[in-house]
Steps between C-alpha positions, in 0.01 A plus 500: 500500500630842404542760771262791463553873540228751571577839348295784648502835320366781717311820430530685169725236343217424259590838345858403416602615155280809532565626853809717544713314244802711595492325841336163431593440137280411205469125558140397569393276785384237251849486349660483846270210589594319178868547582447378857320188380766425239789540747321299768441219252869502401584453868248220549250719684141601445392861554159645569482878450229713659457879502280680748454859610359391836700467820266243655522281189881498530465394865259221400730380222798491736306313768386239248831476311649201684204280402612485135836677476851464637606866464355845431632787290329818616502852362299677768542829310378796710392264780872437561513825693161491673369151567561340836229249404702373201816498713326288764359261237850443362635437851217254568567262212762226493611537138755749369386832357723698266418870474542659157489859380546625145659826610777556752282610792792646695560746215140620492298736719589484871168336593597203279833439676351290781364156425276358771494166319865426417612419858277190494587395145769252398651771280430806289573579135467865405594722210540256211171579327304209356815285505479506880211255482723249319766549766232433762398176326865392500535595867187302586635197313828529691320528835286197423800300383709579811209436736392174335 
């Protein structure tokens, strides 16, 4: 049985390709998901990609993740800096969560410099644009391989 990754894209990521391309690039979320699925398959993994604009939905997805998945890749987007609920959901689950950001959050506005979620994540990838998701898939594969 292939290991499975849950990829959660947070708020406004459905607008990728149109929203502030100078910051987030021109790659669409559909293309990112295709790339994630292709790379996961190459590494012997399955990936399920979900986008939601709702904080509570992210909490629900995290809480349910271990039922069908062995790791999570999460772009909490703006909730990175505001959501104790998402932070607590990550801390409550027994599978690794890798935090991903398209932009380098430490080079952005001061309110984006603090991540409430990264201290409870296995790691964080930030600033590599859409390619960061592929790095996160590779990191998840490595974590699963070393913890097997």
